[in-house]
N, CA, C, O and the ligand as a Tripos MOL2 file, in Angstrom:
@<TRIPOS>MOLECULE
protein
  253   251    64     0     0
PROTEIN
NO_CHARGES

@<TRIPOS>ATOM
      1 N           1.2800  -14.5920  -35.3880 N.3       1 MET1
      2 CA         -0.0820  -14.7250  -34.8530 C.3       1 MET1
      3 C          -0.0950  -14.3750  -33.3770 C.2       1 MET1
      4 O           0.8220  -14.7040  -32.6250 O.2       1 MET1
      5 N          -1.1580  -13.7030  -32.9910 N.am      2 THR2
      6 CA         -1.2540  -13.2770  -31.5970 C.3       2 THR2
      7 C          -2.2840  -14.1450  -30.8830 C.2       2 THR2
      8 O          -3.3940  -14.3670  -31.3670 O.2       2 THR2
      9 N          -1.8810  -14.6140  -29.7400 N.am      3 GLU3
     10 CA         -2.8110  -15.4290  -28.9620 C.3       3 GLU3
     11 C          -3.8080  -14.5290  -28.2660 C.2       3 GLU3
     12 O          -3.4220  -13.5650  -27.6040 O.2       3 GLU3
     13 N          -5.0480  -14.8220  -28.4040 N.am      4 ARG4
     14 CA         -6.0700  -13.9790  -27.7660 C.3       4 ARG4
     15 C          -6.2400  -14.3950  -26.3110 C.2       4 ARG4
     16 O          -6.5590  -15.5400  -25.9920 O.2       4 ARG4
     17 N          -6.0150  -13.4200  -25.4520 N.am      5 VAL5
     18 CA         -6.1560  -13.6980  -24.0220 C.3       5 VAL5
     19 C          -7.4610  -13.0640  -23.5430 C.2       5 VAL5
     20 O          -7.6760  -11.8700  -23.7520 O.2       5 VAL5
     21 N          -8.3180  -13.8290  -22.9160 N.am      6 PRO6
     22 CA         -9.5690  -13.2590  -22.4060 C.3       6 PRO6
     23 C          -9.2850  -12.1700  -21.3860 C.2       6 PRO6
     24 O          -8.2520  -12.2110  -20.7170 O.2       6 PRO6
     25 N         -10.1820  -11.1920  -21.2510 N.am      7 PRO7
     26 CA         -9.9510  -10.1090  -20.2920 C.3       7 PRO7
     27 C          -9.6920  -10.6610  -18.9000 C.2       7 PRO7
     28 O         -10.4430  -11.4870  -18.3800 O.2       7 PRO7
     29 N          -8.6200  -10.1840  -18.3260 N.am      8 HIS8
     30 CA         -8.3140  -10.6490  -16.9760 C.3       8 HIS8
     31 C          -7.4660   -9.6080  -16.2580 C.2       8 HIS8
     32 O          -6.9240   -8.7000  -16.8880 O.2       8 HIS8
     33 N          -7.3550   -9.7390  -14.9650 N.am      9 SER9
     34 CA         -6.5240   -8.8610  -14.1610 C.3       9 SER9
     35 C          -5.4150   -9.6810  -13.5420 C.2       9 SER9
     36 O          -5.3230  -10.8940  -13.7320 O.2       9 SER9
     37 N          -4.5750   -8.9860  -12.7960 N.am     10 HIS10
     38 CA         -3.5270   -9.6970  -12.0740 C.3      10 HIS10
     39 C          -3.6270   -9.3530  -10.6030 C.2      10 HIS10
     40 O          -3.8990   -8.2110  -10.2340 O.2      10 HIS10
     41 N          -3.4060  -10.3400   -9.7780 N.am     11 CYS11
     42 CA         -3.3950  -10.1350   -8.3370 C.3      11 CYS11
     43 C          -2.3740   -9.0500   -8.0200 C.2      11 CYS11
     44 O          -1.2210   -9.1550   -8.4360 O.2      11 CYS11
     45 N          -2.7800   -7.9930   -7.2800 N.am     12 ILE12
     46 CA         -1.8720   -6.8780   -7.0330 C.3      12 ILE12
     47 C          -0.8190   -7.2200   -5.9990 C.2      12 ILE12
     48 O           0.0820   -6.4220   -5.7440 O.2      12 ILE12
     49 N          -0.9220   -8.3980   -5.4000 N.am     13 VAL13
     50 CA          0.0900   -8.8080   -4.4230 C.3      13 VAL13
     51 C           1.1170   -9.7280   -5.0740 C.2      13 VAL13
     52 O           2.3160   -9.4620   -4.9970 O.2      13 VAL13
     53 N           0.6640  -10.8050   -5.7130 N.am     14 CYS14
     54 CA          1.6010  -11.7800   -6.2530 C.3      14 CYS14
     55 C           1.6140  -11.8160   -7.7740 C.2      14 CYS14
     56 O           2.4680  -12.4760   -8.3660 O.2      14 CYS14
     57 N           0.6670  -11.1070   -8.4270 N.am     15 GLY15
     58 CA          0.6840  -11.0140   -9.8880 C.3      15 GLY15
     59 C           0.0390  -12.1830  -10.6130 C.2      15 GLY15
     60 O           0.1320  -12.2670  -11.8380 O.2      15 GLY15
     61 N          -0.6070  -13.0820   -9.8950 N.am     16 ALA16
     62 CA         -1.2640  -14.2210  -10.5370 C.3      16 ALA16
     63 C          -2.4500  -13.7400  -11.3680 C.2      16 ALA16
     64 O          -3.1040  -12.7620  -11.0080 O.2      16 ALA16
     65 N          -2.7280  -14.4220  -12.4740 N.am     17 ALA17
     66 CA         -3.8640  -14.0560  -13.3160 C.3      17 ALA17
     67 C          -5.1590  -14.3820  -12.5830 C.2      17 ALA17
     68 O          -5.3180  -15.4670  -12.0230 O.2      17 ALA17
     69 N          -6.0790  -13.4210  -12.5980 N.am     18 ILE18
     70 CA         -7.3550  -13.5990  -11.8980 C.3      18 ILE18
     71 C          -8.4600  -13.0380  -12.7730 C.2      18 ILE18
     72 O          -8.1630  -12.2900  -13.7040 O.2      18 ILE18
     73 N          -9.7200  -13.3650  -12.5210 N.am     19 PRO19
     74 CA        -10.8240  -12.8420  -13.3280 C.3      19 PRO19
     75 C         -10.8230  -11.3180  -13.3310 C.2      19 PRO19
     76 O         -10.4340  -10.6860  -12.3500 O.2      19 PRO19
     77 N         -11.2650  -10.7330  -14.4510 N.am     20 GLU20
     78 CA        -11.3050   -9.2850  -14.5670 C.3      20 GLU20
     79 C         -12.1710   -8.6850  -13.4630 C.2      20 GLU20
     80 O         -13.2310   -9.2110  -13.1250 O.2      20 GLU20
     81 N         -11.6900   -7.5650  -12.9070 N.am     21 GLY21
     82 CA        -12.4450   -6.8990  -11.8570 C.3      21 GLY21
     83 C         -12.0080   -7.3090  -10.4660 C.2      21 GLY21
     84 O         -12.2910   -6.6200   -9.4860 O.2      21 GLY21
     85 N         -11.3120   -8.4460  -10.3850 N.am     22 GLU22
     86 CA        -10.8260   -8.8890   -9.0770 C.3      22 GLU22
     87 C          -9.4970   -8.2120   -8.8010 C.2      22 GLU22
     88 O          -8.8290   -7.7450   -9.7230 O.2      22 GLU22
     89 N          -9.1160   -8.1590   -7.5470 N.am     23 ARG23
     90 CA         -7.8420   -7.5340   -7.2060 C.3      23 ARG23
     91 C          -6.8750   -8.5350   -6.5790 C.2      23 ARG23
     92 O          -5.6600   -8.3390   -6.6120 O.2      23 ARG23
     93 N          -7.4180   -9.5980   -6.0130 N.am     24 PHE24
     94 CA         -6.5710  -10.5770   -5.3270 C.3      24 PHE24
     95 C          -6.9000  -11.9790   -5.7950 C.2      24 PHE24
     96 O          -8.0270  -12.2590   -6.2030 O.2      24 PHE24
     97 N          -5.9050  -12.8670   -5.7340 N.am     25 CYS25
     98 CA         -6.1320  -14.2340   -6.1770 C.3      25 CYS25
     99 C          -6.6660  -15.0790   -5.0350 C.2      25 CYS25
    100 O          -7.2800  -16.1220   -5.2580 O.2      25 CYS25
    101 N          -6.4310  -14.6290   -3.8140 N.am     26 SER26
    102 CA         -6.8710  -15.4260   -2.6740 C.3      26 SER26
    103 C          -7.0370  -14.5560   -1.4430 C.2      26 SER26
    104 O          -6.6100  -13.4020   -1.4130 O.2      26 SER26
    105 N          -7.6550  -15.1220   -0.4420 N.am     27 GLU27
    106 CA         -7.8520  -14.4090    0.8270 C.3      27 GLU27
    107 C          -6.5040  -14.0650    1.4540 C.2      27 GLU27
    108 O          -6.3480  -13.0340    2.1090 O.2      27 GLU27
    109 N          -5.5410  -14.9460    1.2380 N.am     28 LYS28
    110 CA         -4.2050  -14.7480    1.7960 C.3      28 LYS28
    111 C          -3.5800  -13.4590    1.2320 C.2      28 LYS28
    112 O          -2.9960  -12.6630    1.9660 O.2      28 LYS28
    113 N          -3.7210  -13.2770   -0.0950 N.am     29 CYS29
    114 CA         -3.1470  -12.0890   -0.7260 C.3      29 CYS29
    115 C          -3.9000  -10.8330   -0.2820 C.2      29 CYS29
    116 O          -3.2990   -9.7710   -0.1230 O.2      29 CYS29
    117 N          -5.2120  -10.9540   -0.0810 N.am     30 ARG30
    118 CA         -5.9920   -9.8050    0.3700 C.3      30 ARG30
    119 C          -5.5130   -9.3570    1.7530 C.2      30 ARG30
    120 O          -5.3690   -8.1640    2.0210 O.2      30 ARG30
    121 N          -5.2720  -10.3430    2.6230 N.am     31 MET31
    122 CA         -4.8050  -10.0310    3.9690 C.3      31 MET31
    123 C          -3.3970   -9.4520    3.9350 C.2      31 MET31
    124 O          -3.0690   -8.5480    4.7040 O.2      31 MET31
    125 N          -2.5720   -9.9770    3.0440 N.am     32 GLU32
    126 CA         -1.2030   -9.4800    2.9020 C.3      32 GLU32
    127 C          -1.2220   -8.0140    2.4670 C.2      32 GLU32
    128 O          -0.4450   -7.1960    2.9590 O.2      32 GLU32
    129 N          -2.1300   -7.6990    1.5310 N.am     33 TYR33
    130 CA         -2.2400   -6.3300    1.0490 C.3      33 TYR33
    131 C          -2.6870   -5.4080    2.1860 C.2      33 TYR33
    132 O          -2.1250   -4.3270    2.3640 O.2      33 TYR33
    133 N          -3.6850   -5.8250    2.9490 N.am     34 GLU34
    134 CA         -4.1810   -5.0300    4.0670 C.3      34 GLU34
    135 C          -3.0630   -4.7860    5.0800 C.2      34 GLU34
    136 O          -2.9270   -3.6930    5.6310 O.2      34 GLU34
    137 N          -2.2700   -5.8280    5.3080 N.am     35 ARG35
    138 CA         -1.1780   -5.7300    6.2620 C.3      35 ARG35
    139 C          -0.1680   -4.6730    5.7980 C.2      35 ARG35
    140 O           0.2670   -3.8320    6.5850 O.2      35 ARG35
    141 N           0.1950   -4.7260    4.5170 N.am     36 ARG36
    142 CA          1.1560   -3.7670    3.9730 C.3      36 ARG36
    143 C           0.6070   -2.3540    4.0360 C.2      36 ARG36
    144 O           1.3220   -1.4070    4.3650 O.2      36 ARG36
    145 N          -0.6930   -2.2240    3.7110 N.am     37 ARG37
    146 CA         -1.3200   -0.9050    3.6790 C.3      37 ARG37
    147 C          -1.3170   -0.2850    5.0740 C.2      37 ARG37
    148 O          -1.0270    0.9000    5.2360 O.2      37 ARG37
    149 N          -1.6400   -1.0930    6.0710 N.am     38 LYS38
    150 CA         -1.6660   -0.5870    7.4490 C.3      38 LYS38
    151 C          -0.2700   -0.1850    7.8880 C.2      38 LYS38
    152 O          -0.0830    0.8270    8.5640 O.2      38 LYS38
    153 N           0.7170   -0.9990    7.4930 N.am     39 LYS39
    154 CA          2.1060   -0.7170    7.8590 C.3      39 LYS39
    155 C           2.5300    0.6130    7.2450 C.2      39 LYS39
    156 O           3.1580    1.4360    7.9120 O.2      39 LYS39
    157 N           2.1860    0.8260    5.9690 N.am     40 ALA40
    158 CA          2.5530    2.0620    5.2820 C.3      40 ALA40
    159 C           1.8690    3.2500    5.9380 C.2      40 ALA40
    160 O           2.4760    4.3110    6.0900 O.2      40 ALA40
    161 N           0.6030    3.0800    6.3300 N.am     41 ALA41
    162 CA         -0.1420    4.1610    6.9620 C.3      41 ALA41
    163 C           0.4890    4.5050    8.3010 C.2      41 ALA41
    164 O           0.6250    5.6820    8.6350 O.2      41 ALA41
    165 N           0.8780    3.4930    9.0750 N.am     42 THR42
    166 CA          1.5160    3.7160   10.3630 C.3      42 THR42
    167 C           2.8160    4.4830   10.1810 C.2      42 THR42
    168 O           3.1200    5.3960   10.9480 O.2      42 THR42
    169 N           3.5820    4.1090    9.1620 N.am     43 LEU43
    170 CA          4.8520    4.7650    8.8830 C.3      43 LEU43
    171 C           4.6260    6.2310    8.5450 C.2      43 LEU43
    172 O           5.3860    7.1000    8.9710 O.2      43 LEU43
    173 N           3.5650    6.5010    7.7690 N.am     44 GLN44
    174 CA          3.2620    7.8800    7.3900 C.3      44 GLN44
    175 C           2.9150    8.7120    8.6130 C.2      44 GLN44
    176 O           3.3460    9.8590    8.7290 O.2      44 GLN44
    177 N           2.1400    8.1410    9.5240 N.am     45 TRP45
    178 CA          1.7600    8.8580   10.7310 C.3      45 TRP45
    179 C           2.9740    9.1290   11.6100 C.2      45 TRP45
    180 O           3.1000   10.1990   12.2060 O.2      45 TRP45
    181 N           3.8720    8.1330   11.6810 N.am     46 MET46
    182 CA          5.0740    8.3120   12.4810 C.3      46 MET46
    183 C           5.9300    9.4320   11.9150 C.2      46 MET46
    184 O           6.4890   10.2360   12.6610 O.2      46 MET46
    185 N           6.0320    9.4830   10.5740 N.am     47 LEU47
    186 CA          6.8110   10.5170    9.9010 C.3      47 LEU47
    187 C           6.2040   11.8920   10.1610 C.2      47 LEU47
    188 O           6.9120   12.8570   10.4510 O.2      47 LEU47
    189 N           4.8680   11.9600   10.0510 N.am     48 ALA48
    190 CA          4.1800   13.2240   10.2850 C.3      48 ALA48
    191 C           4.4050   13.6770   11.7260 C.2      48 ALA48
    192 O           4.6460   14.8570   11.9790 O.2      48 ALA48
    193 N           4.3260   12.7430   12.6620 N.am     49 GLY49
    194 CA          4.5300   13.0480   14.0720 C.3      49 GLY49
    195 C           5.9330   13.5590   14.3260 C.2      49 GLY49
    196 O           6.1310   14.4990   15.0960 O.2      49 GLY49
    197 N           6.9180   12.9290   13.6710 N.am     50 ALA50
    198 CA          8.3100   13.3330   13.8380 C.3      50 ALA50
    199 C           8.5170   14.7380   13.2970 C.2      50 ALA50
    200 O           9.2260   15.5400   13.9050 O.2      50 ALA50
    201 N           7.9080   15.0400   12.1670 N.am     51 LEU51
    202 CA          8.0350   16.3720   11.5680 C.3      51 LEU51
    203 C           7.4040   17.4350   12.4680 C.2      51 LEU51
    204 O           7.9490   18.5260   12.6380 O.2      51 LEU51
    205 N           6.2490   17.0980   13.0410 N.am     52 ILE52
    206 CA          5.5730   18.0450   13.9360 C.3      52 ILE52
    207 C           6.4310   18.2810   15.1780 C.2      52 ILE52
    208 O           6.5880   19.4140   15.6330 O.2      52 ILE52
    209 N           6.9870   17.1860   15.7210 N.am     53 ALA53
    210 CA          7.8370   17.3000   16.8980 C.3      53 ALA53
    211 C           9.0510   18.1700   16.5840 C.2      53 ALA53
    212 O           9.4500   19.0090   17.3910 O.2      53 ALA53
    213 N           9.6290   17.9620   15.4090 N.am     54 LEU54
    214 CA         10.7850   18.7390   14.9920 C.3      54 LEU54
    215 C          10.4110   20.2190   14.8660 C.2      54 LEU54
    216 O          11.1640   21.1040   15.2730 O.2      54 LEU54
    217 N           9.2450   20.4620   14.2990 N.am     55 GLY55
    218 CA          8.7700   21.8310   14.1430 C.3      55 GLY55
    219 C           8.5930   22.5010   15.4920 C.2      55 GLY55
    220 O           8.9680   23.6610   15.6640 O.2      55 GLY55
    221 N           8.0260   21.7820   16.4490 N.am     56 VAL56
    222 CA          7.8110   22.3370   17.7840 C.3      56 VAL56
    223 C           9.1490   22.6530   18.4420 C.2      56 VAL56
    224 O           9.3220   23.7130   19.0430 O.2      56 VAL56
    225 N          10.1000   21.7130   18.3220 N.am     57 VAL57
    226 CA         11.4230   21.9230   18.9130 C.3      57 VAL57
    227 C          12.0960   23.1560   18.3120 C.2      57 VAL57
    228 O          12.6540   23.9860   19.0300 O.2      57 VAL57
    229 N          12.0360   23.2610   16.9850 N.am     58 LEU58
    230 CA         12.6570   24.4010   16.3090 C.3      58 LEU58
    231 C          11.9850   25.7020   16.7200 C.2      58 LEU58
    232 O          12.6450   26.7280   16.8840 O.2      58 LEU58
    233 N          10.6570   25.6510   16.8880 N.am     59 MET59
    234 CA          9.9090   26.8430   17.2700 C.3      59 MET59
    235 C          10.3140   27.2860   18.6710 C.2      59 MET59
    236 O          10.5220   28.4720   18.9310 O.2      59 MET59
    237 N          10.4220   26.3080   19.5650 N.am     60 LEU60
    238 CA         10.7610   26.6390   20.9490 C.3      60 LEU60
    239 C          12.1860   27.1770   21.0460 C.2      60 LEU60
    240 O          12.4730   28.0730   21.8400 O.2      60 LEU60
    241 N          13.0760   26.6120   20.2210 N.am     61 ARG61
    242 CA         14.4680   27.0590   20.2560 C.3      61 ARG61
    243 C          14.6480   28.4040   19.5770 C.2      61 ARG61
    244 O          15.5720   29.1550   19.8890 O.2      61 ARG61
    245 N          13.7560   28.6960   18.6490 N.am     62 GLY62
    246 CA         13.8930   29.9150   17.8600 C.3      62 GLY62
    247 C          13.5280   31.1730   18.6200 C.2      62 GLY62
    248 O          13.9010   32.2740   18.2140 O.2      62 GLY62
    249 N          12.8030   31.0250   19.7180 N.am     63 VAL63
    250 CA         12.3480   32.2070   20.4680 C.3      63 VAL63
    251 C          13.4890   32.8470   21.2360 C.2      63 VAL63
    252 O          13.2860   33.8500   21.9200 O.2      63 VAL63
    253 ZN         -2.1010  -13.3260   -5.1220 Zn       64 ZN64
@<TRIPOS>BOND
     1     1     2 1
     2     2     3 1
     3     3     4 2
     4     3     5 am
     5     5     6 1
     6     6     7 1
     7     7     8 2
     8     7     9 am
     9     9    10 1
    10    10    11 1
    11    11    12 2
    12    11    13 am
    13    13    14 1
    14    14    15 1
    15    15    16 2
    16    15    17 am
    17    17    18 1
    18    18    19 1
    19    19    20 2
    20    19    21 am
    21    21    22 1
    22    22    23 1
    23    23    24 2
    24    23    25 am
    25    25    26 1
    26    26    27 1
    27    27    28 2
    28    27    29 am
    29    29    30 1
    30    30    31 1
    31    31    32 2
    32    31    33 am
    33    33    34 1
    34    34    35 1
    35    35    36 2
    36    35    37 am
    37    37    38 1
    38    38    39 1
    39    39    40 2
    40    39    41 am
    41    41    42 1
    42    42    43 1
    43    43    44 2
    44    43    45 am
    45    45    46 1
    46    46    47 1
    47    47    48 2
    48    47    49 am
    49    49    50 1
    50    50    51 1
    51    51    52 2
    52    51    53 am
    53    53    54 1
    54    54    55 1
    55    55    56 2
    56    55    57 am
    57    57    58 1
    58    58    59 1
    59    59    60 2
    60    59    61 am
    61    61    62 1
    62    62    63 1
    63    63    64 2
    64    63    65 am
    65    65    66 1
    66    66    67 1
    67    67    68 2
    68    67    69 am
    69    69    70 1
    70    70    71 1
    71    71    72 2
    72    71    73 am
    73    73    74 1
    74    74    75 1
    75    75    76 2
    76    75    77 am
    77    77    78 1
    78    78    79 1
    79    79    80 2
    80    79    81 am
    81    81    82 1
    82    82    83 1
    83    83    84 2
    84    83    85 am
    85    85    86 1
    86    86    87 1
    87    87    88 2
    88    87    89 am
    89    89    90 1
    90    90    91 1
    91    91    92 2
    92    91    93 am
    93    93    94 1
    94    94    95 1
    95    95    96 2
    96    95    97 am
    97    97    98 1
    98    98    99 1
    99    99   100 2
   100    99   101 am
   101   101   102 1
   102   102   103 1
   103   103   104 2
   104   103   105 am
   105   105   106 1
   106   106   107 1
   107   107   108 2
   108   107   109 am
   109   109   110 1
   110   110   111 1
   111   111   112 2
   112   111   113 am
   113   113   114 1
   114   114   115 1
   115   115   116 2
   116   115   117 am
   117   117   118 1
   118   118   119 1
   119   119   120 2
   120   119   121 am
   121   121   122 1
   122   122   123 1
   123   123   124 2
   124   123   125 am
   125   125   126 1
   126   126   127 1
   127   127   128 2
   128   127   129 am
   129   129   130 1
   130   130   131 1
   131   131   132 2
   132   131   133 am
   133   133   134 1
   134   134   135 1
   135   135   136 2
   136   135   137 am
   137   137   138 1
   138   138   139 1
   139   139   140 2
   140   139   141 am
   141   141   142 1
   142   142   143 1
   143   143   144 2
   144   143   145 am
   145   145   146 1
   146   146   147 1
   147   147   148 2
   148   147   149 am
   149   149   150 1
   150   150   151 1
   151   151   152 2
   152   151   153 am
   153   153   154 1
   154   154   155 1
   155   155   156 2
   156   155   157 am
   157   157   158 1
   158   158   159 1
   159   159   160 2
   160   159   161 am
   161   161   162 1
   162   162   163 1
   163   163   164 2
   164   163   165 am
   165   165   166 1
   166   166   167 1
   167   167   168 2
   168   167   169 am
   169   169   170 1
   170   170   171 1
   171   171   172 2
   172   171   173 am
   173   173   174 1
   174   174   175 1
   175   175   176 2
   176   175   177 am
   177   177   178 1
   178   178   179 1
   179   179   180 2
   180   179   181 am
   181   181   182 1
   182   182   183 1
   183   183   184 2
   184   183   185 am
   185   185   186 1
   186   186   187 1
   187   187   188 2
   188   187   189 am
   189   189   190 1
   190   190   191 1
   191   191   192 2
   192   191   193 am
   193   193   194 1
   194   194   195 1
   195   195   196 2
   196   195   197 am
   197   197   198 1
   198   198   199 1
   199   199   200 2
   200   199   201 am
   201   201   202 1
   202   202   203 1
   203   203   204 2
   204   203   205 am
   205   205   206 1
   206   206   207 1
   207   207   208 2
   208   207   209 am
   209   209   210 1
   210   210   211 1
   211   211   212 2
   212   211   213 am
   213   213   214 1
   214   214   215 1
   215   215   216 2
   216   215   217 am
   217   217   218 1
   218   218   219 1
   219   219   220 2
   220   219   221 am
   221   221   222 1
   222   222   223 1
   223   223   224 2
   224   223   225 am
   225   225   226 1
   226   226   227 1
   227   227   228 2
   228   227   229 am
   229   229   230 1
   230   230   231 1
   231   231   232 2
   232   231   233 am
   233   233   234 1
   234   234   235 1
   235   235   236 2
   236   235   237 am
   237   237   238 1
   238   238   239 1
   239   239   240 2
   240   239   241 am
   241   241   242 1
   242   242   243 1
   243   243   244 2
   244   243   245 am
   245   245   246 1
   246   246   247 1
   247   247   248 2
   248   247   249 am
   249   249   250 1
   250   250   251 1
   251   251   252 2
@<TRIPOS>SUBSTRUCTURE
     1 MET1         2 RESIDUE 1 A MET
     2 THR2         6 RESIDUE 1 A THR
     3 GLU3        10 RESIDUE 1 A GLU
     4 ARG4        14 RESIDUE 1 A ARG
     5 VAL5        18 RESIDUE 1 A VAL
     6 PRO6        22 RESIDUE 1 A PRO
     7 PRO7        26 RESIDUE 1 A PRO
     8 HIS8        30 RESIDUE 1 A HIS
     9 SER9        34 RESIDUE 1 A SER
    10 HIS10       38 RESIDUE 1 A HIS
    11 CYS11       42 RESIDUE 1 A CYS
    12 ILE12       46 RESIDUE 1 A ILE
    13 VAL13       50 RESIDUE 1 A VAL
    14 CYS14       54 RESIDUE 1 A CYS
    15 GLY15       58 RESIDUE 1 A GLY
    16 ALA16       62 RESIDUE 1 A ALA
    17 ALA17       66 RESIDUE 1 A ALA
    18 ILE18       70 RESIDUE 1 A ILE
    19 PRO19       74 RESIDUE 1 A PRO
    20 GLU20       78 RESIDUE 1 A GLU
    21 GLY21       82 RESIDUE 1 A GLY
    22 GLU22       86 RESIDUE 1 A GLU
    23 ARG23       90 RESIDUE 1 A ARG
    24 PHE24       94 RESIDUE 1 A PHE
    25 CYS25       98 RESIDUE 1 A CYS
    26 SER26      102 RESIDUE 1 A SER
    27 GLU27      106 RESIDUE 1 A GLU
    28 LYS28      110 RESIDUE 1 A LYS
    29 CYS29      114 RESIDUE 1 A CYS
    30 ARG30      118 RESIDUE 1 A ARG
    31 MET31      122 RESIDUE 1 A MET
    32 GLU32      126 RESIDUE 1 A GLU
    33 TYR33      130 RESIDUE 1 A TYR
    34 GLU34      134 RESIDUE 1 A GLU
    35 ARG35      138 RESIDUE 1 A ARG
    36 ARG36      142 RESIDUE 1 A ARG
    37 ARG37      146 RESIDUE 1 A ARG
    38 LYS38      150 RESIDUE 1 A LYS
    39 LYS39      154 RESIDUE 1 A LYS
    40 ALA40      158 RESIDUE 1 A ALA
    41 ALA41      162 RESIDUE 1 A ALA
    42 THR42      166 RESIDUE 1 A THR
    43 LEU43      170 RESIDUE 1 A LEU
    44 GLN44      174 RESIDUE 1 A GLN
    45 TRP45      178 RESIDUE 1 A TRP
    46 MET46      182 RESIDUE 1 A MET
    47 LEU47      186 RESIDUE 1 A LEU
    48 ALA48      190 RESIDUE 1 A ALA
    49 GLY49      194 RESIDUE 1 A GLY
    50 ALA50      198 RESIDUE 1 A ALA
    51 LEU51      202 RESIDUE 1 A LEU
    52 ILE52      206 RESIDUE 1 A ILE
    53 ALA53      210 RESIDUE 1 A ALA
    54 LEU54      214 RESIDUE 1 A LEU
    55 GLY55      218 RESIDUE 1 A GLY
    56 VAL56      222 RESIDUE 1 A VAL
    57 VAL57      226 RESIDUE 1 A VAL
    58 LEU58      230 RESIDUE 1 A LEU
    59 MET59      234 RESIDUE 1 A MET
    60 LEU60      238 RESIDUE 1 A LEU
    61 ARG61      242 RESIDUE 1 A ARG
    62 GLY62      246 RESIDUE 1 A GLY
    63 VAL63      250 RESIDUE 1 A VAL
    64 ZN64       253 GROUP 0 **** ****
């Protein structure tokens, strides 16, 4: 026999069961997610900047 589970989602930060359509179980998890997202975005920008700097250096040396 299969237990019927009402439609629900899971908090994308800690995985707790939450009402369907929700993404976070609490304000704390929402803030944690925002924090991680900003950190990842900053890292991406730093990587892009490093690649551009490397490209400029290679270009200047290549002449
Ligand atoms: Zn959570």
